[in-house]
C-alpha positions as CSV (number, residue, x, y, z in Angstrom):
1,M,-21.6,-4.0,19.7
2,R,-20.6,-0.6,18.4
3,L,-20.0,2.7,20.1
4,G,-20.9,5.2,17.5
5,N,-20.7,6.5,13.9
6,K,-17.1,7.9,13.6
7,P,-15.9,6.5,10.2
8,I,-12.7,4.5,10.0
9,P,-9.5,6.5,9.2
10,E,-7.8,6.0,5.9
11,N,-4.7,4.6,7.6
12,I,-6.7,2.0,9.6
13,M,-4.4,-0.9,8.6
14,G,-1.4,1.0,10.1
15,L,-3.3,1.2,13.4
16,I,-4.1,-2.5,13.6
17,P,-0.8,-3.3,15.5
18,K,-2.0,-0.9,18.2
19,A,-5.2,-2.9,18.5
20,Q,-3.2,-6.1,18.7
21,K,-1.3,-4.7,21.6
22,I,-4.5,-3.8,23.5
23,L,-5.9,-7.3,22.9
24,D,-2.7,-9.0,23.8
25,E,-2.3,-7.1,27.0
26,N,-5.8,-8.0,28.2
27,P,-5.5,-11.1,30.4
28,K,-9.0,-12.2,29.5
29,V,-8.3,-12.5,25.7
30,I,-7.1,-15.9,24.7
31,F,-7.1,-15.3,21.0
32,A,-8.4,-12.6,18.7
33,Y,-9.2,-12.3,15.0
34,L,-9.6,-9.5,12.5
35,F,-12.3,-10.6,10.0
36,G,-14.6,-9.0,7.4
37,G,-13.6,-6.5,4.8
38,L,-10.4,-5.4,6.5
39,A,-9.1,-8.9,6.8
40,R,-9.8,-9.4,3.0
41,G,-8.1,-6.0,2.2
42,R,-11.4,-4.4,1.1
43,I,-11.9,-1.0,2.6
44,T,-14.9,1.1,1.6
45,P,-16.4,4.3,2.9
46,I,-18.9,2.2,4.9
47,S,-16.4,-0.2,6.3
48,D,-16.0,-1.0,9.9
49,V,-13.4,-2.8,11.9
50,D,-14.5,-6.4,12.7
51,I,-12.8,-8.1,15.6
52,A,-13.6,-11.4,17.3
53,V,-12.2,-12.4,20.7
54,Y,-12.4,-15.6,22.7
55,L,-12.4,-14.8,26.4
56,K,-11.0,-16.7,29.4
57,D,-12.8,-17.4,32.6
58,V,-16.0,-15.3,31.9
59,K,-18.7,-15.5,34.5
60,G,-21.9,-14.8,32.6
61,E,-23.4,-12.2,30.4
62,E,-22.7,-9.3,32.7
63,D,-19.0,-10.2,32.8
64,I,-18.9,-10.5,29.0
65,F,-20.6,-7.1,28.6
66,D,-18.1,-5.4,31.0
67,I,-15.1,-6.9,29.2
68,K,-16.6,-6.0,25.8
69,L,-17.2,-2.4,26.8
70,E,-13.7,-2.1,28.2
71,L,-12.2,-3.5,25.0
72,L,-14.4,-1.4,22.7
73,T,-13.4,1.8,24.6
74,S,-9.7,1.0,24.4
75,L,-9.9,-0.1,20.7
76,S,-11.8,3.0,19.6
77,E,-9.1,5.2,21.1
78,V,-6.2,3.5,19.4
79,L,-8.0,2.9,16.1
80,N,-9.4,6.4,16.1
81,T,-12.9,5.2,15.2
82,E,-16.1,4.1,16.8
83,E,-17.0,1.9,13.9
84,I,-15.9,-1.3,15.6
85,D,-17.9,-4.5,15.6
86,L,-16.6,-6.7,18.4
87,V,-17.8,-10.3,18.5
88,V,-17.3,-12.5,21.6
89,L,-16.8,-16.0,20.2
90,N,-17.7,-17.7,23.5
91,T,-21.4,-16.8,22.9
92,A,-21.6,-16.2,19.1
93,P,-24.0,-18.2,17.0
94,L,-22.4,-21.2,15.2
95,P,-22.8,-19.8,11.6
96,L,-21.1,-16.6,12.6
97,K,-18.2,-18.4,14.3
98,A,-17.7,-20.5,11.2
99,R,-17.8,-17.5,8.9
100,I,-15.3,-15.7,11.0
101,I,-12.9,-18.6,11.2
102,Q,-13.0,-19.1,7.4
103,N,-12.1,-15.4,6.7
104,K,-9.8,-14.4,9.5
105,Q,-6.4,-12.9,10.3
106,V,-5.1,-14.0,13.7
107,L,-4.3,-10.9,15.8
108,V,-3.6,-12.6,19.2
109,D,-2.9,-16.2,19.9
110,K,-1.9,-16.9,23.6
111,D,-2.8,-20.6,23.4
112,P,-2.4,-22.0,19.9
113,N,-3.6,-25.6,20.8
114,F,-6.8,-24.2,22.3
115,R,-7.4,-22.0,19.2
116,Y,-6.8,-24.9,16.8
117,S,-9.2,-27.1,18.8
118,F,-11.8,-24.3,18.9
119,E,-11.5,-23.8,15.1
120,S,-11.7,-27.6,14.3
121,L,-14.7,-28.3,16.6
122,T,-16.5,-25.2,15.4
123,L,-16.1,-26.1,11.7
124,R,-17.0,-29.7,12.2
125,K,-20.2,-28.7,14.0
126,Y,-20.9,-26.1,11.3
127,F,-20.5,-28.5,8.5
128,D,-22.8,-31.0,10.2
129,F,-25.3,-28.2,10.8
130,S,-25.2,-26.9,7.3
131,I,-26.1,-30.3,5.8
132,K,-29.1,-30.5,8.0
133,E,-30.0,-26.8,7.3
134,K,-29.9,-27.5,3.5
135,A,-32.2,-30.5,3.9
136,I,-34.7,-28.5,5.9
137,L,-34.6,-25.6,3.4
138,Y,-35.1,-28.0,0.5
139,R,-38.0,-29.7,2.2
140,R,-39.7,-26.5,3.3
141,F,-39.0,-24.1,0.4
142,G,-37.5,-26.2,-2.4
143,I,-34.2,-24.3,-2.0
144,G,-30.9,-26.0,-2.6
145,R,-29.5,-29.3,-3.9
């Protein structure tokens, strides 16, 4: 979910601690990651800020939407950009979760044991899934192996 098209400022990495503070102060955020190009140190003119959060005690899609909108509004103010892609890990597809975990910087970690368990379970599920996916792609399209 993005709010607009205001490009990221040149000093974006210096503003990330402000984003950490916003995320850390929100009682619904259990942990948060920076991922994508910024996490890898690659900033281009078309870059955006990729942040993933795991939320506590969410009560359905409407609750997630409200929290996401609140976070996006606060983050866009402190980061001085609307080019923010905010992923809620609670409902993200498995391949996206795995990709985020493999290329992340931890911004907030209020419950390290829970985060480690989430990462471990997600990656185990993903590796099982990817084996099946490769077999299906090979049988169907001759791709892989």
